[in-house]
LUMLO-646186 format. One line per 4 residues: number of its first residue (from 1); for each residue y, z, x of C-alpha. Coordinates in nm, 2 decimals. Each point is the difference from the previous one (the first is absolute). Layout:
NUM	Y,Z,X; ...
This chain:
1	3.21,-4.60,0.29; 0.02,0.41,0.00; 0.23,0.25,0.21; -0.05,0.08,0.40
5	-0.21,0.29,0.12; 0.31,0.18,0.08; 0.12,-0.01,-0.36; -0.35,0.09,-0.16
9	-0.02,0.29,0.20; 0.33,0.15,-0.09; -0.07,-0.08,-0.32; -0.34,0.20,0.02
13	0.12,0.28,0.16; 0.31,0.07,-0.22; -0.23,-0.03,-0.31; -0.25,0.26,0.19
17	0.28,0.22,0.08; 0.22,0.01,-0.35; -0.38,0.17,-0.15; 0.00,0.30,0.25
21	0.39,0.02,0.03; 0.06,0.06,-0.33; -0.29,0.26,-0.05; 0.21,0.32,0.11
25	-0.32,0.19,0.03; -0.19,-0.25,0.22; -0.11,0.10,0.34; -0.18,-0.10,0.25
29	-0.28,0.29,0.10; -0.16,-0.03,0.36; -0.38,0.13,0.00; -0.06,0.26,0.28
33	-0.29,0.12,0.16; 0.10,0.34,0.24; -0.01,-0.02,0.31; -0.06,0.35,0.24
37	0.06,0.02,0.35; -0.27,0.18,0.15; 0.18,0.03,0.35; 0.19,0.04,0.22
41	0.21,0.32,-0.15; 0.31,-0.21,0.03; -0.09,-0.22,-0.29; -0.21,0.16,-0.14
45	0.03,0.04,-0.37; -0.07,-0.21,-0.34; 0.22,-0.36,-0.08; 0.00,-0.25,-0.22
49	-0.11,-0.32,0.07; -0.01,-0.33,-0.26; -0.33,-0.15,-0.02; 0.02,-0.38,0.09
53	-0.08,-0.23,-0.27; -0.29,-0.20,0.13; -0.27,0.09,0.24; -0.24,0.30,-0.15
57	0.11,0.31,-0.04; -0.26,0.30,0.01; 0.07,0.08,-0.35; -0.15,0.37,-0.08
61	-0.05,0.04,0.39; 0.16,0.04,0.33; 0.01,-0.09,0.36; 0.06,0.22,0.32
65	0.10,-0.23,0.29; 0.22,0.02,0.37; 0.35,-0.20,-0.03; 0.03,-0.26,0.24
69	0.34,-0.15,0.06; -0.05,-0.32,0.20; 0.28,-0.05,0.33; -0.02,-0.39,-0.08
73	0.03,-0.19,-0.37; 0.11,0.32,-0.15; 0.12,-0.20,-0.27; -0.38,-0.15,-0.02
77	0.12,-0.37,-0.11; -0.26,-0.15,0.28; -0.33,0.00,0.11; -0.07,0.41,0.20
81	-0.17,-0.06,0.34; -0.13,0.29,-0.01; -0.26,0.19,-0.20; 0.06,0.34,-0.25
85	-0.36,-0.01,-0.06; -0.09,0.41,0.04; -0.28,0.08,0.26; -0.31,0.14,-0.14
89	0.06,0.36,-0.09; 0.37,-0.04,-0.01; 0.24,0.01,-0.31; 0.08,-0.34,-0.13
93	0.33,-0.13,0.12; 0.32,-0.04,-0.29; 0.23,-0.26,0.18; 0.39,0.12,-0.03
97	0.20,-0.33,-0.06; 0.38,-0.11,-0.04; 0.12,-0.16,-0.31; 0.19,-0.35,0.05
101	-0.05,-0.36,0.08; -0.33,-0.10,-0.19; -0.15,0.12,-0.27; -0.17,0.29,-0.07
105	-0.35,-0.15,-0.08; 0.03,-0.16,0.33; 0.05,0.31,0.17; -0.32,0.17,-0.08
109	-0.18,-0.35,0.00; 0.04,0.04,0.36; -0.06,0.35,0.05; -0.31,0.00,-0.20
113	-0.11,-0.29,0.23; 0.07,0.23,0.32; -0.24,0.26,-0.18; 0.26,0.22,-0.16
117	-0.17,0.25,-0.29; 0.35,-0.02,-0.15; 0.37,-0.08,0.04; 0.34,0.23,-0.04
121	0.29,-0.22,-0.02; 0.33,0.17,0.06; 0.31,-0.10,-0.16; 0.28,-0.10,0.18
125	0.28,0.11,-0.16; 0.06,0.34,-0.24; -0.07,-0.09,-0.34; -0.26,0.10,-0.29
129	-0.35,-0.11,0.05; -0.11,-0.32,-0.15; -0.29,-0.19,-0.06; -0.17,-0.25,0.27
133	-0.07,-0.29,-0.18; -0.20,-0.32,0.12; 0.22,-0.32,0.01; 0.04,-0.21,-0.30
137	0.03,-0.33,0.22; -0.26,-0.20,0.04; -0.09,-0.05,0.35; -0.25,0.07,0.25
141	0.02,0.38,-0.15; -0.23,-0.12,-0.27; -0.24,0.00,0.28; -0.01,0.35,0.11
145	0.14,0.22,-0.30; -0.34,-0.01,-0.17; -0.16,0.14,0.31; 0.21,0.26,0.04
149	-0.24,0.33,-0.04; 0.15,0.28,0.23; 0.28,0.21,-0.20; 0.32,0.02,0.10
153	0.34,0.21,-0.11; 0.37,0.01,0.07; 0.16,0.26,0.14; 0.39,0.12,0.01
157	0.18,-0.07,0.29; 0.07,0.34,0.14; -0.34,0.12,-0.08; -0.09,-0.33,0.21
161	0.22,0.08,0.29; -0.17,0.39,0.00; -0.34,-0.16,0.05; 0.14,-0.27,0.31
165	0.15,0.32,0.15; -0.30,0.20,-0.02; -0.23,-0.32,0.13; 0.21,-0.04,0.32
169	0.01,0.36,0.10; -0.40,-0.04,0.02; -0.06,0.20,-0.30; -0.30,-0.08,-0.21
173	0.10,-0.06,-0.36; -0.27,0.02,-0.26; 0.08,-0.04,-0.34; -0.21,-0.01,-0.29
177	0.07,-0.27,-0.31; -0.07,0.14,-0.32; -0.07,-0.22,-0.33; -0.20,0.30,-0.22
181	0.30,0.06,-0.21; 0.18,-0.39,0.04; -0.17,-0.02,-0.38; -0.02,0.27,-0.26
185	-0.31,0.10,-0.14; 0.03,0.26,-0.28; -0.26,-0.09,-0.21; -0.37,-0.13,-0.05
189	0.17,-0.37,-0.11; 0.18,-0.25,0.19; 0.29,-0.20,-0.17; 0.08,-0.33,0.23
193	0.25,-0.29,-0.04; 0.02,-0.35,0.12; 0.33,-0.16,0.00; -0.15,-0.39,0.06
197	0.08,-0.39,-0.08; -0.18,-0.26,-0.14; 0.15,-0.24,0.21; -0.27,-0.12,0.27
201	0.28,-0.22,0.22; 0.21,0.25,0.17; -0.20,-0.02,0.35; -0.16,0.27,0.17
205	0.09,0.30,-0.21; -0.15,-0.19,-0.34; -0.32,-0.09,0.18; -0.05,0.36,0.11
209	0.09,0.13,-0.37; -0.22,-0.23,-0.13; -0.34,0.07,0.25; 0.10,0.32,-0.06
213	-0.05,-0.01,-0.38; -0.31,-0.17,0.02; -0.15,0.23,0.25; 0.09,0.34,-0.15
217	-0.10,-0.15,-0.37; -0.32,0.17,0.02; 0.10,0.34,0.11; 0.28,0.00,-0.24
221	-0.23,-0.03,-0.32; -0.24,0.22,0.14; 0.26,0.29,0.03; 0.16,-0.09,-0.34
225	-0.32,0.01,-0.23; -0.10,0.29,0.18; 0.33,0.19,-0.09; 0.07,0.06,0.34
229	0.32,-0.17,0.04; 0.28,-0.14,-0.27; 0.18,-0.37,0.12; 0.30,-0.18,-0.11
233	0.09,-0.33,0.10; 0.38,-0.08,0.07; 0.19,-0.29,0.06; 0.36,-0.02,0.12
237	0.26,-0.22,-0.16; 0.38,0.00,0.03; 0.32,-0.14,-0.22; 0.18,-0.28,0.07
241	0.40,0.13,0.01; 0.17,-0.10,-0.35; 0.27,-0.27,0.21; -0.29,-0.18,0.10
245	-0.29,-0.04,-0.30; 0.12,-0.37,-0.03; -0.05,-0.10,0.33; -0.31,-0.21,0.10
249	-0.12,0.25,0.26; -0.01,0.31,-0.30; -0.16,-0.24,-0.24; -0.25,-0.10,0.19
253	-0.13,0.35,0.13; 0.11,0.21,-0.32; -0.13,0.05,-0.35; 0.20,0.12,-0.32
257	0.32,-0.13,0.09; -0.01,0.15,0.38; -0.12,0.36,-0.11; -0.34,-0.02,0.23
261	-0.02,-0.22,0.31; -0.21,-0.07,0.28; 0.02,-0.22,0.30; -0.08,-0.37,0.02
265	-0.35,0.00,0.17; 0.09,-0.29,0.22; 0.37,0.14,0.08; 0.05,-0.36,-0.14
269	0.20,-0.05,-0.34; -0.05,-0.37,-0.02; -0.41,-0.05,0.05; -0.32,0.18,-0.12
273	-0.01,0.35,-0.20; 0.29,0.20,-0.08; 0.09,0.40,-0.01; -0.03,0.03,-0.35
277	-0.41,-0.17,-0.02; -0.01,0.36,0.23; 0.19,0.20,-0.23; -0.25,-0.13,-0.32
281	-0.28,0.03,0.16; 0.06,0.34,0.13; 0.10,0.11,-0.35; -0.33,-0.17,-0.14
285	-0.18,0.24,0.27; 0.18,0.30,-0.10; -0.11,-0.08,-0.37; -0.36,-0.06,0.11
289	0.01,0.34,0.12; 0.16,0.16,-0.29; -0.25,-0.15,-0.26; -0.28,0.08,0.20
293	0.11,0.35,0.04; 0.01,0.01,-0.35; -0.36,-0.08,-0.04; -0.07,0.26,0.24
297	-0.10,-0.24,0.29; 0.32,0.00,0.21; -0.23,-0.11,0.33; 0.01,-0.37,-0.11
301	0.31,-0.06,0.09; -0.17,-0.01,0.34; -0.24,-0.26,-0.11; 0.31,-0.23,-0.15
305	0.21,0.01,0.30; -0.35,-0.09,0.21; -0.10,-0.28,-0.19; 0.36,-0.11,-0.07
309	0.07,-0.01,0.36; -0.35,-0.24,0.06; 0.04,-0.18,-0.33; 0.35,-0.09,0.00
313	0.19,0.01,0.35; 0.36,-0.17,0.04; -0.12,-0.25,0.27; -0.28,-0.16,-0.23
317	0.29,-0.07,-0.25; -0.18,0.24,-0.28; 0.24,0.35,-0.01; 0.05,-0.06,-0.38
321	-0.01,0.10,-0.34; -0.31,-0.20,-0.06; -0.20,0.12,0.30; 0.08,0.37,-0.06
325	-0.07,-0.03,-0.36; -0.35,-0.13,0.11; -0.05,0.32,0.23; 0.10,0.20,-0.32
329	-0.26,-0.15,-0.21; -0.30,0.05,0.26; 0.11,0.34,0.02; -0.04,0.06,-0.36
333	0.37,0.13,-0.03; 0.19,-0.01,-0.33; 0.25,-0.32,0.10; 0.20,0.07,-0.33
337	0.08,0.33,0.09; 0.08,-0.08,0.36; 0.23,-0.30,-0.15; 0.18,0.28,-0.22
341	0.05,0.21,0.27; 0.16,-0.24,0.24; 0.29,-0.14,-0.25; 0.21,-0.28,0.02
345	0.09,-0.06,0.31; 0.31,-0.18,-0.09; 0.16,0.24,-0.25; 0.32,0.12,0.10
349	-0.08,0.36,-0.02; -0.21,0.29,0.21; -0.36,-0.06,0.01; -0.17,0.37,-0.03
353	-0.26,-0.03,0.25; 0.22,-0.15,0.29; 0.27,0.26,-0.08; -0.24,0.30,0.08
357	-0.09,-0.17,0.33; 0.35,0.00,0.13; 0.09,0.35,-0.10; -0.32,0.11,0.17
361	0.13,-0.18,0.32; 0.24,0.27,0.04; -0.14,0.30,0.22; -0.10,0.31,-0.23
365	-0.08,0.33,0.12; -0.16,-0.02,0.35; -0.05,-0.37,-0.04; 0.31,-0.24,0.15
369	0.11,-0.32,-0.13; -0.28,-0.27,0.01; 0.17,-0.22,0.25; -0.29,-0.18,0.24
373	-0.23,-0.24,-0.17; -0.32,0.10,-0.04; 0.04,0.36,-0.02; -0.26,0.27,-0.11
377	0.07,0.31,-0.10; -0.23,0.30,-0.04; 0.05,0.33,-0.17; 0.36,-0.13,-0.02
381	0.02,-0.02,0.38; 0.04,-0.35,0.14; -0.29,-0.09,0.25; 0.11,-0.16,0.33
385	-0.24,-0.19,0.22; -0.23,-0.29,-0.02; -0.10,-0.09,-0.35; -0.39,-0.03,0.10
389	-0.25,0.11,-0.20; -0.11,0.30,0.23; 0.33,0.10,0.07; 0.11,0.02,-0.37
393	-0.33,0.20,-0.11; 0.06,0.24,0.27; 0.36,0.07,-0.18; -0.14,0.01,-0.32
397	-0.30,0.27,0.13; 0.34,0.19,0.18; 0.11,0.04,-0.41; -0.29,0.22,-0.13
401	0.01,0.37,0.02; -0.26,0.10,0.23; -0.36,0.01,-0.12; 0.08,-0.22,-0.25
405	-0.01,-0.32,0.15; -0.28,-0.28,-0.13; -0.29,-0.06,0.30; 0.17,-0.29,0.09
409	0.26,0.17,0.18; -0.28,0.16,0.17; -0.17,-0.28,0.14; -0.04,-0.08,0.36
413	0.25,-0.27,-0.04; 0.26,0.20,-0.12; -0.02,0.34,0.21; -0.29,0.18,0.22
417	-0.16,0.26,-0.17; 0.11,0.36,0.17; -0.31,0.18,-0.12; -0.21,-0.18,0.22
421	0.12,0.19,0.31; -0.10,0.35,0.00; -0.03,0.03,-0.34; 0.42,-0.01,0.04
425	-0.04,0.36,0.07; -0.09,0.09,-0.36; -0.26,0.23,-0.12; -0.34,-0.19,-0.05
429	-0.33,0.10,-0.10; -0.23,-0.23,0.20; -0.34,0.10,-0.16; 0.11,-0.09,-0.35
433	0.26,-0.30,0.10; 0.27,0.20,-0.12; 0.36,-0.01,0.14; 0.36,0.15,-0.08
437	0.14,-0.38,0.18; 0.20,-0.24,-0.20; 0.11,-0.30,0.09; 0.31,-0.14,-0.10
441	0.19,-0.27,0.10; 0.27,0.21,0.20; -0.27,0.20,0.18; -0.28,0.25,-0.10
445	0.09,0.32,-0.22; -0.29,0.32,-0.01; -0.03,0.10,-0.34; -0.33,0.14,-0.12
449	-0.19,-0.24,-0.25; -0.16,-0.01,-0.32; -0.34,-0.08,0.01; -0.20,-0.07,-0.29
453	0.28,0.17,-0.24; -0.04,0.29,0.24; 0.34,0.11,0.15; -0.01,0.13,0.39
457	0.29,0.26,0.08; 0.15,0.10,0.33; 0.23,-0.16,0.25; -0.13,-0.29,0.04
461	0.00,0.05,0.43; -0.26,0.27,0.04; -0.15,0.10,-0.33; -0.09,-0.20,-0.34
465	-0.21,0.24,-0.20; -0.16,-0.19,-0.39; 0.17,0.27,-0.26; -0.06,-0.04,-0.38
469	-0.30,-0.04,-0.21; -0.29,-0.24,0.14; 0.09,0.12,0.35; -0.31,0.10,0.08
473	-0.16,-0.33,0.00; 0.24,-0.12,0.27; -0.03,0.17,0.32; -0.10,0.30,-0.18
477	0.36,0.08,-0.06; 0.05,0.12,0.39; -0.29,0.27,-0.05; -0.30,0.11,0.20
481	-0.34,-0.17,-0.08; -0.30,-0.03,0.17; -0.38,-0.17,-0.08; -0.31,0.14,0.13
485	-0.34,-0.10,-0.14; 0.11,-0.22,-0.22; 0.20,0.27,-0.16; 0.40,-0.06,0.00
489	0.26,0.32,-0.06; 0.37,-0.03,-0.06; 0.28,0.26,-0.01; 0.19,-0.25,-0.21
493	0.06,0.12,-0.38; 0.12,-0.28,-0.20; 0.34,0.18,-0.14; 0.33,-0.03,0.03
497	0.11,0.27,0.22; -0.18,-0.16,0.31; -0.14,0.32,0.15; -0.35,-0.06,0.19
501	-0.25,0.27,-0.09; -0.32,0.06,0.13; -0.30,-0.04,-0.23; -0.22,0.30,-0.06
505	-0.22,0.07,0.25; 0.27,-0.09,0.28; 0.31,0.18,0.15; 0.32,-0.09,0.21
509	0.33,-0.18,-0.06; -0.13,-0.29,-0.20; 0.18,-0.26,0.22; -0.10,-0.01,0.35
513	-0.31,0.24,-0.05; -0.27,0.11,-0.24; -0.27,0.24,0.15; -0.35,0.07,-0.17
517	-0.06,0.34,-0.16; -0.33,0.15,0.10; -0.06,0.17,-0.34; -0.30,0.18,0.20
521	0.15,0.15,0.25; 0.30,0.10,-0.19; -0.22,0.15,-0.27; 0.13,-0.21,-0.30
525	-0.32,-0.13,-0.15; -0.41,0.11,-0.01; 0.04,0.37,0.01; -0.26,0.10,-0.21
529	-0.30,0.14,0.16; -0.23,-0.27,-0.04; 0.24,-0.28,0.13; 0.02,-0.19,0.33
533	0.31,-0.21,0.05; 0.07,-0.28,0.22; 0.34,-0.13,0.06; 0.11,-0.41,-0.03
537	0.27,-0.21,0.08; 0.27,0.10,-0.29; -0.27,0.23,-0.19; -0.32,0.19,0.02
541	-0.36,0.00,-0.10; -0.17,0.32,-0.15; -0.41,0.02,-0.06; -0.19,0.30,-0.14
545	-0.34,0.19,0.19; -0.31,-0.05,-0.18; -0.03,-0.16,-0.31; 0.34,0.01,-0.12
549	0.33,-0.21,-0.13; 0.34,0.01,0.12; 0.24,0.05,-0.28; 0.34,-0.13,0.18
553	0.22,0.12,-0.27; -0.11,0.35,-0.01; -0.07,0.08,0.39; -0.34,0.06,-0.10
557	-0.43,-0.10,0.02; -0.21,0.02,-0.33; -0.36,-0.07,-0.06; -0.09,-0.36,-0.05
561	-0.29,0.13,-0.22; 0.23,0.25,-0.22; 0.25,-0.33,-0.04; -0.28,-0.19,-0.12
565	-0.14,0.26,-0.25; 0.36,0.06,-0.17; 0.07,-0.38,0.00; -0.32,-0.02,-0.21
569	0.07,0.32,-0.25; 0.35,-0.19,0.03; -0.22,-0.34,-0.15; -0.17,0.21,-0.28
573	0.31,0.17,-0.12; 0.19,-0.29,-0.05; -0.28,-0.16,-0.18; -0.05,0.30,-0.23
577	0.40,0.01,-0.09; -0.02,-0.38,-0.04; -0.29,0.04,-0.31; 0.16,0.32,-0.14
581	0.33,-0.20,-0.02; -0.17,-0.30,-0.18; -0.23,0.24,-0.23; 0.37,0.18,-0.10
585	0.16,-0.34,-0.07; -0.29,-0.13,-0.20; -0.02,0.31,-0.21; 0.38,-0.01,-0.09
589	0.00,-0.41,-0.14; -0.30,0.13,-0.22; 0.18,0.26,-0.16; 0.32,-0.23,-0.06
593	-0.19,-0.23,-0.13; -0.20,0.26,-0.23; 0.32,0.12,-0.11; 0.14,-0.35,-0.13
597	-0.28,-0.07,-0.17; -0.03,0.34,-0.23; 0.40,-0.09,-0.02; -0.06,-0.36,-0.13
601	-0.29,0.17,-0.30; 0.22,0.27,-0.12; 0.24,-0.18,-0.08; -0.21,-0.28,-0.17
605	-0.15,0.25,-0.22; 0.37,0.19,-0.08; 0.17,-0.32,-0.12; -0.27,-0.06,-0.31
609	0.16,0.35,-0.13; 0.35,-0.01,0.06; 0.25,-0.27,0.12; 0.13,0.04,0.38
613	0.34,-0.04,0.13; -0.10,-0.29,0.19; -0.11,-0.20,-0.34; 0.19,-0.14,-0.28
617	-0.01,0.15,-0.37; -0.32,-0.10,-0.22; 0.20,-0.20,-0.31; -0.12,0.17,-0.33
621	-0.17,-0.28,-0.25; 0.13,0.23,-0.27; 0.38,-0.07,0.11; -0.09,-0.36,0.01
625	-0.10,-0.02,-0.38; 0.27,0.21,-0.09; 0.23,-0.22,0.13
């Protein structure tokens, strides 16, 4: 009843290898972080290191530490009897270990338990860097892989030997691990892919994947709905070699006559679900995404996948078409369109959807072949590390251009606000609560702000000055201003040139100071003989002796009585002129009406003796009689 474990493993491995060996352009790309040795001089410089595919790399950030190479247990396969935890005020310790004898993840787990802040694993052969992955076998490894929280990286053999030599000589080796450029960040939108699987019976990795999808669903949908991200799901399949398409193994694992295959969920070809059941559900989930994307709601994929996990698990024998279609209907998706997208799994022809997925598995650009399941790709760069909500969110946030990341990337759960400490060393106006410090995921930037539509200009570090229209409403445009006795003066002029000019009554540079001009002492006002001058802030007061009135525009004093008399005569003349104009108007109306009356009378009299141009000729009665 079925084949041996060795035969099954050989068949699966052979099928998987065929995909990639026939794709000459495909290749495996190692995702790297920058490792910079700060001291000693003998090792100083930049070096490549391959990010481990477990733990939590500090995407968007960096870590500095001192390298420690233990005298015993140098491969890290056993518990350490010493502590690597740094003392208060000292740099954290990065433990250097040798490759070999046990899983990479176990080495890192043991170092983490001993207090290490990060782990560097030195290769034991001269070869290109590889990605340290977690073990596939079901073992006690499952209990610790998910709990690894420190970052780790593989370094090449020659670099590792240089580090060991420096440490053995007694040198203090200080290094900096930098992930800030591990993810490209070209613009204000992040594009990411998740290479996943609908199989929920593959052990630890399937459990981890299912848990991640449930936890990340909310954040993914918010980012997608707001336009911050563009997400695309993918599913790995491979094909069965032509010579084996009629075999029991290929028939149970493949659809479309061996073109699209996945492993048997229970790795038992005789019982339970088969690989082709997984391929069909993978295809359905791809079509759910495509149909949802057509309705401009691609985020519904997350609802379908999480609901399917809950309602249709393999353990309860509900992993089938009927259960899947029930989930689709509950989400309001068009079932007919999804079925049409899926096509016929029994057809001896290509399925366009799955064919595109197989083509997409081959590496393009900066992304290598997808060979590890699950795999997350952010801005065409493969994510390495624990598939966990907080860690993945850090990687996505690292993919935004500085100052364009959403607020979730600046929350306390993801990173600390560097502007809170001494304002990040940037310019600030404490009185108006304005600052040039902007907190981004990769750190703070000093950039003059825009406040209420007004752009501040300057270097962002020592100065920022409001510029353009509206600037006087904000910090007085950086110009001098002062208030005394409830009166405020400002040297700001609301125009485009941005110059500060002291207001009338003041003199100075307009920026740092404007001093009151004493118009009285400088004899700029009240020069008439009867005038008495008193200087005020920004102006002056001038009074006249006796019963005189001061006229400011003419700088002179006149009698109040003369003013009153002149005002009275002015009123009389206004009344007189008004009456005269009314009389003239009445006379003109009378003349016009009289002339019109006379014209009409004359025309009536003349009409009795001769016809006018406007009258028709009078017909002669004599002529009528002759006719």
